[in-house]
C-alpha positions in Angstrom: 63.6 -98.4 0.8 60.0 -97.7 -0.3 58.8 -98.6 3.3 61.3 -96.2 4.8 60.2 -93.4 2.4 56.6 -94.1 3.4 57.4 -93.8 7.1 59.2 -90.5 6.5 56.3 -89.0 4.5 53.8 -90.2 7.2 55.9 -88.6 10.0 56.2 -85.3 8.1 52.4 -85.3 7.5 51.7 -85.9 11.2 54.1 -83.1 12.1 52.6 -80.7 9.6 49.0 -81.5 10.7 50.0 -81.1 14.4 51.7 -77.8 13.6 48.7 -76.5 11.6 46.3 -77.5 14.4 48.5 -75.7 17.0 48.7 -72.6 14.8 44.9 -72.6 14.5 44.5 -73.0 18.3 46.9 -70.1 18.9 45.0 -67.9 16.5 41.6 -68.4 18.3 40.3 -65.6 20.3 40.0 -66.6 24.0 36.5 -66.0 25.3 35.7 -65.6 29.0 31.9 -65.1 28.6 29.5 -65.7 25.8 26.3 -63.6 25.9 23.6 -65.1 23.7 20.8 -62.7 22.8 18.0 -63.8 20.3 17.1 -60.6 18.4 17.7 -56.9 17.9 15.4 -54.2 16.7 16.9 -52.1 14.0 20.6 -51.1 14.4 22.9 -52.4 17.1 23.4 -48.8 18.5 21.6 -45.5 18.7 18.0 -46.5 18.3 15.2 -48.4 20.1 17.1 -51.1 21.9 16.4 -54.8 21.7 18.2 -57.6 23.5 21.6 -57.0 21.8 22.0 -53.3 21.9 22.3 -52.8 25.7 25.3 -55.1 25.7 26.9 -53.5 22.7 26.6 -50.0 24.2 26.7 -50.8 27.8 29.8 -53.0 28.0 30.9 -51.7 25.4 31.6 -54.3 22.7 33.8 -52.4 20.2 34.9 -55.1 17.8 32.8 -56.8 15.1 33.3 -60.3 13.7 31.4 -62.4 11.3 30.8 -66.0 12.3 29.9 -68.4 9.4 26.4 -69.7 10.0 25.4 -66.8 12.2 23.3 -64.3 10.4 23.9 -61.3 12.6 27.4 -59.8 13.0 28.8 -60.6 16.5 30.6 -58.2 18.8 33.4 -58.8 21.3 35.6 -56.8 23.7 39.3 -56.8 24.6 38.5 -58.2 28.0 37.0 -61.5 26.6 33.3 -60.9 26.2 31.6 -62.2 23.1 28.0 -61.4 22.3 25.9 -62.9 19.5 22.4 -62.7 18.2 21.2 -66.2 17.7 17.9 -65.3 16.0 14.7 -66.7 17.4 13.0 -70.1 17.6 14.7 -72.8 15.6 17.4 -70.6 14.2 18.9 -70.3 17.7 20.1 -73.9 17.5 21.8 -73.3 14.2 23.6 -70.2 15.4 24.9 -71.6 18.6 26.1 -74.7 16.8 27.9 -72.6 14.2 29.6 -70.6 17.0 30.8 -73.7 18.8 32.1 -75.3 15.6 33.9 -72.1 14.5 37.7 -72.1 14.6 37.6 -68.4 15.5 37.3 -68.8 19.3 38.5 -70.8 22.2 35.3 -71.5 24.2 36.7 -74.2 26.4 36.5 -72.1 29.6 33.8 -69.7 28.6 30.8 -69.0 30.7 27.5 -68.7 28.8 24.7 -66.4 29.6 21.5 -66.7 27.6 20.1 -63.2 28.2 16.7 -62.5 26.6 13.1 -61.4 27.2 10.2 -63.7 27.9 6.6 -64.0 28.9 6.2 -64.1 32.7 3.7 -65.9 34.8 2.0 -63.3 37.0 1.8 -65.9 39.8 5.6 -65.9 39.9 6.8 -62.3 39.0 6.0 -59.0 37.3 6.8 -57.6 34.0 10.3 -56.0 34.1 11.5 -58.7 36.5 14.5 -60.9 35.9 14.7 -64.6 36.6 17.8 -66.8 36.8 16.7 -70.3 35.7 17.4 -73.4 37.7 15.7 -75.6 35.1 15.0 -75.3 31.4 12.0 -77.4 30.3 11.3 -78.3 26.7 7.6 -78.2 25.6 8.2 -78.8 21.9 7.8 -82.7 21.8 4.1 -82.7 22.6 0.8 -84.1 21.4 -2.0 -81.6 20.8 -5.8 -82.0 20.5 -8.0 -79.0 19.7 -9.4 -77.8 23.1 -12.9 -77.9 21.6 -12.5 -81.6 21.1 -10.9 -82.8 24.3 -12.5 -85.5 26.4 -14.6 -84.5 29.5 -12.4 -83.8 32.5 -9.2 -82.8 30.6 -7.9 -79.4 31.6 -6.5 -78.8 28.1 -5.5 -80.6 24.9 -1.8 -80.7 25.4 0.0 -83.9 26.7 3.3 -85.7 26.5 4.5 -87.9 23.7 3.7 -91.5 24.3 1.1 -90.6 27.0 -2.6 -90.8 26.7 -3.8 -87.8 28.7 -2.4 -84.6 30.2 -0.1 -84.5 33.3 1.5 -87.9 32.6 5.2 -87.9 31.8 5.8 -89.6 28.5 8.9 -90.0 26.4 10.9 -87.9 23.9 13.6 -90.3 22.9 15.4 -89.0 19.8 13.8 -85.6 20.2 14.9 -84.0 23.5 16.3 -84.4 27.0 13.2 -82.5 28.1 14.8 -81.0 31.2 18.2 -79.4 31.6 19.4 -78.7 35.2 21.6 -75.6 35.5 24.5 -75.8 37.9 22.8 -74.9 41.2 25.8 -73.4 42.8 26.5 -71.1 39.8 22.8 -70.1 39.6 22.7 -69.3 43.4 25.9 -67.3 43.1 24.6 -65.3 40.2 21.3 -64.6 42.0 23.1 -63.6 45.3 25.3 -61.2 43.3 22.3 -59.5 41.6 19.3 -59.9 43.9 19.5 -56.3 45.1 19.8 -54.8 41.7 17.3 -52.0 41.4 15.3 -52.5 38.2 13.5 -49.7 36.3 10.0 -48.9 37.2 7.6 -46.2 36.1 4.0 -45.0 36.4 3.3 -46.6 33.0 4.7 -49.9 34.1 2.6 -49.7 37.3 -0.5 -49.3 35.1 0.4 -52.5 33.3 0.7 -54.4 36.6 -2.4 -52.9 38.3 -5.1 -55.2 36.8 -3.4 -58.3 38.2 -5.1 -58.0 41.6 -5.1 -61.8 42.2 -1.3 -62.2 42.1 0.8 -60.3 44.6 4.0 -61.3 42.8 2.6 -60.1 39.5 1.9 -56.6 41.0 5.3 -56.1 42.6 7.8 -53.6 41.2 10.3 -55.4 39.0 12.7 -57.7 41.0 15.3 -60.4 40.6 14.5 -64.0 41.5 15.3 -67.6 40.7 12.6 -69.1 38.5 12.4 -71.6 35.7 12.1 -71.4 32.0 9.7 -73.2 29.6 10.9 -73.3 26.0 8.7 -73.9 23.0 9.1 -72.5 19.5 5.5 -71.6 19.3 4.2 -68.4 20.9 1.3 -69.0 23.3 -0.8 -66.9 25.6 -3.8 -67.3 27.9 -5.3 -68.6 31.2 -5.5 -72.2 30.2 -2.1 -72.3 28.6 -0.5 -70.7 31.7 -2.1 -73.5 33.8 -0.7 -76.0 31.3 2.8 -74.4 31.6 2.7 -74.5 35.4 1.7 -78.2 35.3 4.2 -79.1 32.6 7.2 -77.7 34.4 6.1 -79.4 37.7 5.7 -82.7 35.8 9.0 -82.8 34.0 11.1 -81.5 37.0 9.3 -84.0 39.4 7.9 -81.1 41.3 11.2 -79.3 41.8 10.7 -76.5 39.3 8.4 -73.5 39.2 7.2 -72.1 35.9 8.3 -68.5 35.7 9.3 -67.5 32.2 8.2 -68.7 28.7 10.4 -68.2 25.7 11.1 -69.8 22.3 14.9 -70.6 22.4 16.2 -71.9 25.7 15.4 -75.5 25.0 17.2 -75.4 21.6 20.2 -73.6 23.0 20.6 -76.0 25.9 20.2 -79.0 23.6 23.0 -77.8 21.4 25.3 -77.0 24.4 24.7 -80.5 25.8 25.5 -82.1 22.4 28.9 -80.4 22.2 29.9 -80.7 25.9 31.5 -84.1 25.6 34.0 -82.9 23.0 35.5 -80.4 25.5 34.7 -77.4 23.2 32.4 -76.0 25.9 31.9 -76.6 29.7 28.2 -77.4 30.2 28.5 -76.5 34.0 29.3 -72.8 33.0 25.8 -72.0 31.6 23.3 -69.5 32.9 19.9 -68.6 31.6 18.5 -65.1 32.4 15.1 -64.2 31.2 13.3 -60.9 31.8 9.5 -60.4 31.7 8.4 -58.4 28.7 4.7 -59.4 28.9 2.4 -61.5 31.1 1.6 -65.1 30.0 -2.1 -64.4 30.5 -4.5 -61.6 30.8 -5.9 -60.4 34.2 -8.6 -62.6 35.7 -11.9 -62.0 34.1 -10.4 -60.6 30.9 -9.7 -62.3 27.5 -6.1 -62.6 26.3 -6.3 -60.0 23.5 -5.3 -57.2 23.4 -3.4 -57.6 26.7 -0.2 -59.3 25.3 2.4 -56.6 24.8 2.9 -53.1 26.2 5.7 -50.8 25.1 6.5 -49.9 28.7 7.1 -53.5 29.8 9.0 -54.3 26.6 11.5 -51.5 27.2 11.9 -52.4 30.9 12.7 -56.1 30.0 15.4 -55.0 27.5 17.0 -52.8 30.1 16.8 -55.5 32.8 18.8 -58.1 30.8 21.9 -55.9 30.9 21.2 -54.4 34.4 21.2 -57.9 35.9 23.4 -59.9 33.5 26.1 -57.2 33.3 27.3 -57.4 37.0 27.7 -61.2 36.6 29.8 -60.8 33.5 31.8 -58.0 35.1 32.6 -60.1 38.1 33.7 -63.0 35.9 36.0 -61.0 33.7 37.4 -58.8 36.4 38.4 -61.8 38.5 39.2 -64.2 35.7 42.3 -65.4 37.7 39.8 -66.8 40.2 37.1 -68.1 37.9 39.0 -69.4 34.9 39.6 -72.7 36.7 37.0 -72.6 39.5 33.3 -72.2 38.9 31.8 -69.8 41.4 29.4 -71.4 43.8 30.7 -74.9 43.1 29.7 -77.4 45.7 
């Protein structure tokens, strides 16, 4: 009799837990696109715009929601777009993980767009330009020697873990995958959809570009391209560091990647997305990274780095470009969700 009673209680417990899980799943907000921005300046609306505000006002994202573990209130729309502010550098990991682990959303079919500003290599593009990344390369697991103490013949004092000199691929076991390859079909599709987007230009922005006489790409009016992202939580700038970034991306992509944008969050965000992909909570193939140039990664030739890092004109242009280029992709995905829910555009 006792054994029968135990089986009845066990069966009821299973039914209850299954019903509770089903109820939770039914209550989750279905998300078609997650837009990850990294910071906002001031309020979310009505003032000088950062990365988040163009999405809030331009979509628009009318609903607010608090996500435990995410410091900034998130916004979402009735047509399935969720935008978050992940915060910068190491905090981006925490925020994206908190979002994925939240029971508030169904992210299983969601597309992800990391949409933020970055430093741009003048050899690759100009300030105000927007680059869809094919590769994200991590530059955090690294050995560093003061450049004033480096051996003769070294180009700089940065080199891979478990290596003994620069430009040798080392190891980062337990730290990082080092390189994340974005779905090439999806990236090409996003680029084809947006390559003719006219990005804002001005006389002030032209003045910022003018000194870069050695780089035709760096002097072009803002444009859309495919170009790869280097992620490191530290901010860096300068001629030697730009050379290191170019070499580092080539090294870790086996020559396939081109350093274009430098930012502080992509490596952490991609690492977290990879960690949760196996659970089915997110689809790692549905990830895009869009970075827009807010400043050049080095000063013009013959000039020192400072004070040539930031200009208000290029900062404004980069904020506007994230939505101008990312918006059409999100609009296409949500408008034709019947097509893209189960089939990734550009899939090969």
